[in-house]
C-alpha positions, 0 to 999 in steps of 0.5 A: 515428593514435589506436589504436581503442578496444577493448571489454571483449569484445574485450579478454577474447578476448585473455585471458592466463592471468592474466585467465582467472579474471576472464573469467567474472565480466566475461562478465555485464557487460550488452551496452550500448555505454556499458559494453562500451566503457567506458574504465575497464572496458577499462583494468581488463581490460588491467592484469589481464593484467600483474598490475596488481590495484590499478589493476584495482580502481580501474578497475572501481570508476570504471566502477561510479561512472560507471554509477550516475551515469548511471542516477541521471540517467536515473531522476530527479535531482530525486528523488536530491536529495530523498533525499540532500539534498546541500549543493548540488543536482546537475543534471549529470554534472559536478555529481556529480563536484564535489559527491557522494561515493561514500557519497552516491552509493550511498545515493541510488541505493538510496533512489531504486530504482536499486539494492537494499538488498543491492546497497547493502551490497555496494557499500559493501564494494567501495568500501572495497576500492578505498579500501584497495588503490587509494587507499593505495600502502603497503597490502599487495598485494591477492590474486587472490581479493580482486580477483575478489570485488570485481569479481564484486560490482560486475558482479553488482549494477551493471554487469550491471543494465539502466537502471531505469525513469524516475520519473514527475514528480509535478507532471506526473502530477497535471496529467495526472490532471486531464484526460480523456486520463488513461490509466485502465489499471490495469496502466499505473498499477500499473507507474508507481506501484509503481516509485516509491521510498518517498519519492515514494509518500508524497509522491504519496499525500499530494498525492492526498488534498490534491487530492481534498478540494480543493473546487476540484478538477474531477470528472474529477480526483476520478474519476481519483484514485478509480481510481488511489489504491487501486492506490497504497494497496496498496503504501504502508507502514502508517505512511503509511496511518495518517498520511494517514487521520489528516489527516482529523482536521484537517478535522473541526476545520477547520469545512468540511462539504464538505472533511470529507465528501470526506476520508471519501470518500477514506478509503472509496475506499482502504479506510482505515477501520481507521486512523480515529481514534475521534472520526472514526468517531463523527462519521461513524457516529453520525448514520447509526445514529440515522437508521436507528434512528428510521426503522424500516420506511422501506425507502428510508432503511434501504437508504441507511443500511445502505449507508453503514454497511457500509464501517465494519462492522468499525470501529464504536465501542463507544459506538455498538455496541448501537444499531448492532446493534439497528438492523440486527436490526430492519431485517433482521427487518422486519415482517409485513403485507398488501398489495393489490399483493403476495401476500407477508406478509413485508416488509423492506428488500430492499436493506438485507437484502443487506448486513446478513449481510455486516456481521455477518461482522465481528462479535466477542464485543463485537458478539455481546453487543450482539446478545443485548442487542438482545432485552432489553426489545425488545417489538416484536422479540419480537412480530415473531418470533412469526411463523415467517418472522421467527424464521427471518430472525433465526435466519440472523443468529444463525447468523452471530453464533454462528460469530463469537463465541469458545468462551467467549462468555458467552451462547453457550447463548442463541445455540445455542437461537436457531439450533436450531429444535428448541430453540425452547421453550428459546430462549423460556425464555432470552428471558423470563429475559433480558427 
């Protein structure tokens, strides 16, 4: 009759003086049947009791290899194949035995998130310990300290760690996003996407962009992409963000107005405006700035243009900056008039006026210089700010600009005179010199 298998815990309970030093390290082995009854590990403990250090090293390493294989299969074999690119794709446990060496196993486990960077480094050391002392019979006898260190690392980084979460299948996930049943729960999405290894995050981000700008995509899919993509974007490396946003340049030369517009919408959704190329920024902003300039006091148009410009407030190309700032100033100041329906005389685009101060918060010295130039030769602005209410509106913008420019800003005295009601005469004098 076969002798029943003994778990690691049972073997440890029968420890001799020789196994006692290893008990503490092995106590951390996770309480899963696949490990507690792992024959490699149980055997390693048995041979420790008679000083079989070489065999113990081999047994513990075999348990690590077995555990890593099972964890990779659980997480995603497909992803392992993409990360390691073995000579032949693996699908089963036996394929790992036949085609994957220990270095590939460690590398792949790290790349797909089964183990961390530190674990991958320490496991490579453990692998070398096994190679020297269990693979070469003529090597010296390993010391108790050497064996203990190797076992401690193997338990700490692998045998004590639970199975990682399963990786989502990108094809299945995108298919689900195209349905009304997609779970728009931010925590669930963050959990699913943050667990993705780098290579999968990059692939998914690019596929979301591709799906979003596809004219054939449904409104349901686009809506779900708009919900999920900012969550994924927050965990992407800078290089990937740059690469995805610069795909928009390909659409500019592709000739499709619809796809280009959708590409800009995607960039706005994820907040990737900073990665736009100068030609892309000019393509997007020049028509809006021109429309704002030529539709002064047409409130509906001003409101619309300012809303479209606000996401790009910190990224206006130099060639558009002066027209952009001048148009915002004129829109914000508005005009003085009368109305049969309202008692007010101070008129401006209410919607635009809510956004423009926030846009001025993105100013630097270049934008500050454009603000000062907005006064030069601008007789309409000068006539409007003769009204104290209009001058006060202009001062509120001047205060923001003064906070944003550097101490060495060339026209700082002009701004200081503008924002100080007691320096109005000085401001008018400087304004006359400027004009």
